[in-house]
Residue, then its C-alpha position, 0 to 999 in steps of 0.5 A: m519507480r519510489v515509494e513513501l509511507v506517509p506517517r499513518a501508513a507507516n505508523a498503522l503497518f507496525a500496529v498490525p500483526d507480525e504475520v501480516h505485514e508480508e501480505i502487506i508488503t507484496l500488494i505495495e510492491a505489485v502497486a509498486g510494480d504495475s506501470t501499465t495500470e492508471a489510477p484514480d487520483l485515490a486507489a486502494t488495493f486489497g489483498e486475502w487480509c488486508w488492504l492500502v490506500h495510495t495515489r500515484h505522482g509520475d514515480v512514485v507511489e504514496v500509500l495513505d493509509v495500510g490494513c487488515a480484517r485480523 
């Protein structure tokens, strides 16, 4: 599975505090590794403090936005 971050998501990833980068990366890895769940055209995944908005096109997960509540 290939992961692509749109510029907005990449910029947001660098704007969050350093201590939550690992949580966001874990969420991205979980979404990319889950080939069994059929997500709608637009989906959101939530962690303890962070979230990401994504979509799947075949074998590509496109991360549209990320953020955290910290």
